[in-house]
N, C-alpha and C positions, 0 to 999 in steps of 0.2 A: 814081501821085499820086491820080487820080481814085478808084481803088478804095479807097485808104487813107482819103480823106475821107469816102467813103461808109460805110466800116466805123465810123469814128469817130462819124459822125452817127447811125448806128444805135444805137451804144452810149448816146450821150448822150440819145437820145430815149426810152430805156426808163424806165418808172416806177420810182422807188426804185433807181437804178442809180448806181454810183460808178466813176470812172476815175482812175487814178493816172498821172501822166507824170513820167518822170525827165529832168531837164534835163541836157544835156551839160556836162561838168566845166569847159569853157572859159568858161561863162557863170556858173554858180553850182552849189552842192552841195545846194540844197533841193529838195523835192517839192511839187508843186501837186496839190491833190485837189479835183476838181469833183464836186458833188453834183447830180444831175438828179432832180427829183421833180414829177411832174404833180399840181398842187394845184387844188382847186376854187376858182373865182373868185367872190367874193361882194361885192356892191356896198357892203354895210354896213361892210366892214372894209377897203376899198381903201387908206384913208389909213394904217392901221396896217401893212398889208403893205408899202407903200411905204417907211415908216419902218424896218421890220425889215430890208427889202432893202438900204437905204442903209447901215444899221448893219453888215450883213454885209459889203457891198462895201467900206466904209471899213476894217473890220478886216482883210479880205483884202489890201487895198492896202498897209496898214501893215506887215503881216507880210512882204510881198515886199520892201518898202523896207528893213526891218531886216535881212533875210537878206543882201541885196546889200551893205549896209554892213558886216555882220560878216565876209563872205567876202572882200571886196576893198577896198582903199583907194580913196578917191575919184579919185585920179589913174589908177588902173588899170581903172575902169569903162569899159565899152564906150561908144563914141559913139552918138549918136541913131540913126545909120544901121546900127549894129551890134547894137542891141537885138533879140533874136529875137522873131519872132511865132509863133503856133500853126502856121502854114503852113511856118515854117522847120524845125520838128521832124519833120513828117510825111515829107518826102522822106528825111531822115536815118534815120528809123525803117525805111524800106523799103530803104535802101542796104545792100549786102552787108557793109560794113565795120562796121555797127552790130548789136549782139546784139539778140535779141528781148526781152531783160530791160529794155532801155533805154525801151521803151514797153510798159506793162503795162495791159491792160484786164481789170477784174475786175467782173463783174455781182455786186453785193453787196446784199442786202436792207438796208433802213434799220436793222433791228434788229441787224445786224452792224456797221454803221458808226457807230451812236449808242447810248449806254446807255439803257436803258428802265427805268421804274420799276414798282414793284408797285401793284396797284390794290385799293382797298377800296371797297365800294359799299353804299349803303342805298336803299331804295325805299319811298315813301309813296304812298298813294291806291289807285287801282283796278287791276284785273288788266292793263289796257292798259299801265300803267306798268311792271309786271313784265316784260311782253313787250318793252317799249321798252328796258329795261335789258339784256335778252338780246341785242338788236340792237346796242346800244352796246358790249357786251363783244366781239361778233363783229368790229365795226369796229376796235376797239383791238387785238385779237388779230392781225388782218391787218396792222396797222401795227407790230407787234413787241412790244406789251405783252401778254405771254403769262402773267404770274404774277398771281394774286389772293391776298389775305390775308384773315384772318377778323377782324382787328382794325385800326381806323383808325391806332393808334400805330405799326403796322409798315408803313404804306403811304407811298409817294412821290406817289401821286395818289389823291385821295378824291372819289368820285362821290356826289352825293345827288340822287336823282330825286324830284321834288316834285309836290305836288297843290295846286291853287288853288281847288278847289270850295267849300271851307268855311274859315272863319277859323281854326278849331281846327287844321286840318291845317297851315296856314302857320305858326302859333304853334310847333308841334313842330319844324318845319324850322329856324326861327330859333334855337331852343334848341340844336339840334345844331350849327348854324353857329357859335355861340358857343364850343362845345367844340372844334371843328375849328380856330378862330382861336387858341385857347389852345395847341393842338398846334403851330401854325405859329410863334406868337410866343415860346414858351418851348421851342423845339426843342432847343437846346443843353443846357439844364438837364435836360430830360426824358430825353435820351439818356444824360446823365452819371449819373442816378439809376436808370437802367434801365427808365423808364417807356416810352420810345419806342426802337424798333429800326430806324426809317427812316434812309436814308443821307443824306437832306437834308430841309429843311422841306417838308411836303406841299403840293402844289397842290391847291386845293379848287375842285371844279367843280359848279355847280348846273345840273341838267338839268330838262326837262319843263315843265309848265304854269306853275309859279310863276316859272321863269326867263323865260318869254314874257311873263308879266303884269307883273313888277316890273323886269326889265331893268337899267337904269342904277342903280336904287335899291340892288340887290344889290351891284353892283360898287363903289359909293361907300360901302358900309357898313364904314368903318374897316379897309380892306384884308383883310376876312374872306375874300373870294372872288377867285379868279384868273380863272376862265372861267364865262361864262354861255352856255348853249346850248339853244335852243328845240327842240321835238319834231321839226321838219322839218330840222334842221341837223346831225344826229348824224354824218354823213359828214365833216363839217368839224372834228371834235374833234382829230385828230392835229395839224392845222395850228394850231388855236387854242392847244394846249398848247405848241407850238414858239414861238408869239408870246410866251408868258410868259417863256421863256428869254432873250428879248431885251428884257425889262423892260416888256412891254406887257401890257394887260389883253385877254383874249380874249372877244369877244362876237359871236354870230351867232344872231339870233332871227327871221330871215326865215321867213315862212310860205310854203308851196308849194301849187301847185294840182295837182301831179303826184306828189310824193314818196310812195311806199308801201313802200319798202325791200323790194320783192318779190324782189330778187336777193340779199339778205342771208340767210345761213343762221345763225339765232340760236344763241348759245352758251347751252345750257340751264343755268339757275341751280340747279334741282333735279336732282341726279344720280341716275341709276337710278330715275327716277320713272315711274309707269305712267300718269300724266296729263300733259297739256301744253296750253299756250295757242298759238293760231295767230291772228295778226292778219289780217283779210281786207279791212278798209277803215279809213280814217282820216278824222277831221274830222266836222263836223255842220253841216247847213244849216237846223236847225229854229228857231234864235233864240228860244228860250223866254226870257221876260223876266228869270228869276231866274238864268240859267246863263251861265257865262263860257267854256264849252267851245268855242263857235265862235270866240272871240277868242284862245284859247290853242292850239287844234288846227287852225284853219282850216276850209276847205270840204271837203265830202265828196269822196273819190276812192277807188276800189276797185281791188284787185289783180286781175290776170287769173286766171281760174279755173285755168288750167294751172299757174301758179306755186304755187297753194295746194295742188292735188292733189300736186304734186311734193314739197312740204314735208311733207304728211301721210304720203306714202309713205316718206319718210326716218324719220319718227317711228315708223311701224309696224315698220320694220326694227330700230329701237332698242329695241322692246318696249313702246312706249306703247299702252295699251288704250283711253284715253278722251281726246278732244280737245275743247277749248272754243274756239269761234270767236269772235273779239273784234272790236269796232268801237264807236265812240262812238254810232253808230246802226245796229247791225249788220244789221238786217233791211231797211235801205234800200240794201243792196249792189246795185251796178249795173255790171257789167263790160261796157263799151262797146268793148273792144279789138277785137271781131270785127264791129262795125257797119260795113257796106260803104260807106255814104255818109253820114258824120256831118253833112253840110250839110243833109240833109233830116230833119225831125223824124220819129220813129217813132211807134208807138202811144202813147196817153196813159198816164200812170203810174197804175196802179190802187191805191187806198187801201183801208183798212178801211171798211165801211159806216158812214156817219154822221161820218167824220173828214175834216178838211181840212188843207191845208199851205200855209204862206207861200211855200214854194219850189216853183217848177215845174220839172219834170224835162224837159229838151229832147230827149235821146236815150235811148232804152231799149235796154239790151243784155240780158245774162244776169242774172236777178234771184236773190234769195236763195233762192227755192225751187229754182231750177235747180242752184245750187251745192250745196245740201243733198242733192238727190236724186243728183247726181254722186258726191259723197263717200260717202253711204250705200251706193250700189251697188258702188263700187269696193273699199270696205273693209268687208265684211259682218260681220267680228268686232271692229270698233271702234265704240265709242259716240261720239256727237256731241251736244254741248251748245252754247249760244250766249248771249252777253250783250254789251252791253245793248241791247235793242230799243226801238223807240217803238210805241206802240199803234196809230198810224196806218198802219203798214206790215205788216198781217196780212191780206192778201187770201186768199180762199178757197184758191187754189192752194197756198199755203204750209201751211195747216192740213191739207189732204188729204195732202200729202207727209209731214208729221209723223205723221199717222194710219197711213199705209201702210208706212212704213219702221220696222221694229222697233228698228233701232239708232240712231234719232234719239230722244233721251230725251224722255219725256212731262212736260216741265217748261218752263214759259214765264215769263220775267220780264216783267211787265206794269206798268211805272211809272205810278201814278195821280197822285201828287203831292198831290192834294186830292180831297175828295168833294164839293166845292161847285162848281156850275157858274160862279158869279160869280167865285170865286177862279181857277178854270181859265181863264176869259176873260182875267183880268188877267195870268195866267202865259203867255198866248198858246200854249196847248197844242193848240189845234185840235180840241177835242171837249168835249162836255157830260158831266155825270154819267151821263145816260141812255144816250148813246152808248157809254160805257165799259162800263156793265153789260150792254148788248145784246151787245157783243163777248165779254165773259166767258161769257155764255150760249151764244153761237154756238160758242165754243171747246169748251165742255163738252158741247154737243150732238154735235159731230163726234168729239171725243176725250173720252169720259166720265171717264176717270181722270187727266185733265190736272192736274198740280200748278201752281199760280200763285203767284208771288212779286211783290213790288212796292217802290216807293219812296214816302215820304211826307215832306212839309215842313210843319212846324208853325209858325204865326205869320207867314205871308207878309204882305206889306204889305196893309193894309185888312181882314185876316181878322177876322171877328166871331165871337162865340160860337155863333151859328147856323151859320156856315160850318164851325166846328170840330165841331159835332155832326153835320153832314152827313158829315164825314170819318169819324167814329167809326161811323156807321151803315153806311158803305161797307165798312169793314173787317169788320164783322160779317156783312154780306150776302155778300161774296165768299168769306170764310173762307180766307185765304191760308195757304200753307205757310210762308212766310218773308217778312220785310219789313225794309228799311232805313228807319229813321226818324230825323229830324234836326230841330232847331230852325233856323229860317231865319237866315242871315247875309248881309248885303248885300255884293255884290261889285262893285268898280268896273268901268266900261265896259259893264255890262249895261243893258239897257232899263229895268229896275227902278231902277237907280241914277240914271238920267237923268230918269225920269218919275214915280217913286213915292216915298213917304216910308215909311221903316221905323218904323211907328208902333205896333207891338205890343211892349209892354214885355218885357224879358228874363225876368222872373219869371212872366209870363203864358205866354210861349213854353214855358218849362220845365215849367209845370204842365199845359199841353196835350199836351206830349210824353209826360209820365208817364201821363196818361190814355189816350193813344193806344197806348202800350206795353201797358197793361193790357188794353185792348180786343183787341188783337192776341193776347195770350197766352190770353185766354179763348175766342177762336174757332179759333185754329190747333190746339189740342189735339184738336179733333174729327177732324182730318185723320189725325193719328197713331193715335188710338183706332180709326179705321175700318180700320186695316191689321191689327189683331189677327185671327189666324186665316188670313191670306193667305199665299201663297207669293211671295217676292220674290227677284229675281236681284241679288246684291250683288257689286260689284267690290271685292275686298279691297285696302285701302290700307295696312294695317299693324297693329301691336299697339294694343289699346285702352289709352290712357294711364292709365285708371283701374284697369286690371288687366292690365298688359303681359305678365305671365307666363302668363296663362290664357285671355285673350280676344283676338279679332281684331275689327277694325272696318272698315267700308266704306260706300259709297253705293248706295242702290237706284236704279232707273231714274228715279224721281220726285225723287231728290236727298235723300231722307231718310237720316240716319245710322243704320246698323244694326250692332249688335255681336252676337257669338255666341261660344260656348266653342270654344276651339281644340283639337279632337279629330280623330283619323283618320276620314275619311269616304270613300265610294266615289268613285273617279276615273272619270268617264264619258268623259273626253277621250282618255286613253291605255289605258283598260281594264286598269289595272295593280293592281287590288285597291283597297286603302284607303291613304290618306296624309293628312297634315295640310295644310290649305290654306296657300298662301303668297301674298306680295304679287303682284298682277296676276291672280290667279285669279278666275273668275266662279263664285260659289257659290249654290246654291239654299238659301234660308233660310225656314224656317216661322216666321212671327212669333207670339211667345207673350206679349209684354208691350210696353206703351207708357208712356213717361215724359212724354208731351205735348211732348217736345223731341227725343226719339230713340226708336229701336225696339230691342228685344231679341228674338232667336229662336234656333231649333235648326237648325244646318247639317245639310243632307241629303246633298248631292252636289256634286262639282266638275264643271262642265259647260262647254259653249261657248255664246256668245251666240246664234248662229243655232239651235242645237239646242234651247235653252230655249224660244224663242218658236215654234219649229216644233211642239214637243210641246204647248205651251199652246194653240196655234191648233187642233190636232187634238182636244184635250180640249174646247175650247169648241164645236167643231162637233158632237162626239159628244153634249155636253150638250144643244145646241139640238135635235138630232134626237130625243132622248128626251122632250123637253117639247113 
């Protein structure tokens, strides 16, 4: 008896496990099926869980009652004392007179016990959102949702991963939600005319920053959306989708101080790709007055170094040659998992010279320079990039690591947002125009060939024509390789929304944006022209779309797009004579032409990352000795 109870308890305690019990014939002829599933508990949805549980309980009780009624007449039902309990069946199951088939325990995955739908997904916004969708697909795959489709018309579940940074991004999402609502509302007629091939009306799920920002507004939008899930609640998606089956709306937008999804192995959206994104930290503490990220992504928290190294090692085995490390403020990475006594503050957090921060770091662990150094050392044939950093977190140690490790790309994203110190102060950026320019000078003194990109906002609250001219002059002074430029759009919950007035007219914003783009194009061409006559190492990404039959294209260390004619060239890796380069090869390219937006050159040889920089170093030393 005790051993039987122990065995049954073990089975029931397993996650996603089912047990089927066959009742003896003298009581009834039906089967009871229990489903045990360890679910995450979330305060925000406790009422809905209780409602769903009551609904399931009521349905279960009703089925039992109907089965008894159908199998026996009321007069032949057992008395109250005769009604069997679970304990009654266990000794019978262990008795010699009962066959083993009377009690059957079957560990079954939920995917075997329940039908699962096909998934369609769309992602808007930053690279972090792309990585988040890969995490979502991994979570859903583990829950039994293994099939994805290329068209929303063929899906039973539609994921739309959203961005809330700018109003234009949200507008695109609402347009898509309108179409998905049409697929839900007109499902029968769409199936009848062959427009849809889904087996039931799709469940529409809104993920990401817009879900966090708008929450109930999305759920209340005329039954457009079934589930709203914030960036820190993706583990809860299977449960939220189950709630929809019971007539509930699923919502979980709780932010977390700990969630990093470090144990999740993302399902790569881009198959057979030679590049990948790896999230190393989440959230942001900067509280810039224009930015909603701290409210949609929460506070900063970093993954342990070891979990990142493990993920990169798996990518290397899959053939990935270039990894981009991701974070809302990636270079504020701070792994405190190894701090021995977190109750005692460690050394103070070192910022870039001339920069300040509103958030004070209590405990300092392994910083971004430590992470980069570890990855570059352990994976010498893999390139590393990162985005998006904040200018305040470029201490000298980080710059020296980038200089000394050849496989850390010589490219820094350095968001300026404005060239006016007055506007930067209202933005709460923590630096002046002069401090920013000093940092640019230091970077290029330490790493002369460093490429720099940036972000700019036109028409922020109170921006004058003089402020705008300061931004134009900054763009010309720095000479960026690339820049993201946008007209300002006010976001709710931000400091600017509470304290400032969006007083720059839209037509002025657009005119200033046009002038900024023109200034950028005039200066960035110099960077591309300066590469003519140089030797660049290019990671081949695929055919050039403009000439797919004759040309290949890839990126240089600095991030410039480089195309070249696809011809057989010497293979220095395997010493097998000549062959045509393929995707994932590192190719030495002599640059012969610049279009001021891309480069063109002559491919010389296929090589290894380490070999190229080793020979380049030897040539530099030899040249220095001659001079």
